[in-house]
N, C-alpha and C positions, 0 to 999 in steps of 0.2 A: 505494500498500499504505500502512496507516495504521500511524504512526510507536508505539513502546509507551509506556503509557502510565509515567511516569519519578514511583518513587514511595519517598518517604525513611521509614525505621523510626528511632526512636530509642527503644531500648528503657532498662530499666534499673529500679531500687527506686523511684525515686522517691520518697524519705524526709527530708525532702521535694521536693517539685517545686523549682524556686527559676528565676532570670532568667538562669541562664549557661546552662540546659536550654533555656529560651527564644531565647536568640540564637544559641546554636548551631542548634539547627534551622532561626533565619530565615537565617544566614550562610548552613549548605547549601542551603536550596531557592533563595536569588538565584546562590549561584556554580555549581549542579549544575544551575538550572533544571528543578526537581524542582515535577510537578503537586501534590502533598499530601506532607506526614509526617504518619503514625500515629507515638503515643505508645502507646508499649506499656508497662502497666506492669507488673513479673515478678508471680507468684505465690510461691510455695515459693520461695524460693532456698537453695539447695545449697550457694552461694559465701559467703551471709555469714547472720550468728545477727541476734537481737536486731530484727528488721524490725517497724514497724507494720503492725495487719492491714491485708491486701489492700485491705479496700471503703474506708476511711478515705485509703488513698495514690490510688487510681483517683476519689475525689471531687475530692483536691485538683489530683491532674491535670485534670480536665474542667473542674473553676474557672478553673485558670492558660490553658486553652487555649480558652475558649467565645469570642474575642473576633477569633479568628484565621481566617475561614476556609476556611484551608487546613489548619489540623490539625486532623486526625482521635484522637479516644480509640479504642484498638484493644484490647478483652480476649481475645483469643485465650492470650495467657499468666496475663491476672486469672484466668481461670477451669480453668482447667489445674489438675488433682489431682497431688499428687507433683512431683518438681521439673524444671522447665523449660528445655530446654533451644536454643539459638539453630538452630542445625540441624532440629532439629523442628520448631520455628515455621515457619521456610521453607521446609520442605517442604509445610507446610500449605498455606502462603500459594499460594506454585506453584500448585499444585495448583488450588487456587479459582477462582485469575487467574491461566492460564500466559502472557498478553497482557502483562503489565504487566514493568515491570522491575526489580528492588528495589537501594535503594542503602541499605547497612547504616550509620550516623553514629553513629564512634565518635570516642575521645578516642585523644591519640597512647600513654598505657598502655596500652591494651589490645592497639595494633599488637605490645607487645611480650608480651603476655599470650594473644593469638589461636589459639596454634598446642598451647597444652596444653586450649583446647578440644574439648569432640566432636567428632570430623572435619572437622577444619579446610578439609580440599580442596574438600569437597560445602560448604559457607560461600561457599570460594571461586567455587563454581562456578554457585549460586543471586544470589548479590549482588554488588554492585560495592561497594568498601569506601569509605569518604568520612571522612578522617581528621583530625579539627580539629588543626592545627599552631599552638601559643604562641610566641610570642617568649621564652620563659623555657626554649624544650625546645631539646637539642641536635639541629640540624639533621640534622648528616653521621648522626648514629645512628641516627635514626629514616629516614631514604632510604637509608642502609644496612640497616635491615631489612624496608623496604618492598620494596629487590629483591629482598633472599631471598624472602619470600615469594611474590614476582613470579614467581619461578621454580617456585613449589609453584601459579601458576598464580591467583593472587588480582592481582584488577584495582584500582586505588589509584588514589581522588585527594586531593587534601592543599587541604584551606583553608586559606586567609588567618585565621585567626582571632584578634581581640584581644587581647589578655589580662584577664580578668574571675577575681577571687579570689575565687570563692564556692563554696561546698564545703557538702551537704548536714549532713555530720558537724558543720561549725563553727554552722551553724542551730540545730541542734538543741542544741548548747553552750550559744548565747545566749540559746534561749527558757528554759533550765532556772536561766541566770541574770540573768533579767529584763531581759535588753538587747533592743534595739529591732529585727529583722528587718523593715521595711519597706520597705528600699531593695533587700533580699536576694529578697525574692520578692511575683509580685504579689499586690495591695492583699487580692481576697480572700482568700489562702491563708493570707496573715498574720491578715483575720479567724478564718478556717475552724480554724487551730493555737488562736487562742487564748478559740473557742467551745466547739470539743472539746477544750479543754485537753489539749492534747497535747504532750509532749519534755519533761513537768515533771517527769516523777519518772524521767527519765535516768538512767541508773544511768555 
């Protein structure tokens, strides 16, 4: 019997995508033995305001992952009109490819928020959670939360993740104040931000 293809999902606004996102995807791929990782920029986010237009964020993701043969751009959320919900995305994916096992790659902060998402129990049924745990987190709190989620049906894999202090918020602030971001994002993304004059007028 053929084993299921193991596919990771990296979702987010990617406003902009940065080296931390790429490192998380690489770490998940290596530690969970994923066949590939889908990078899935959001369309309209009901949780975040003042997000850069979808196409520019998609362009940056495409540039960032083009040299990684096992990373793919997924437009399933970017092309959806209206708010996007993880549970609906996973339903669409599992209907299209029922033979695939999906792994939803998250930071530890999401572990503490996911119960507030739409239909978390259904998310747990359709995907394994792959949680990045950094050394600056309270490991006892994370594992305690994970145990509670497991009681609701969640299957959680914890990644050993090096600490990398990069955030999209910080990158946008650095661009606005004319500071270099070249160590924080792939060179193609830095060039695109400069070329398109993005984030210079951030409030």
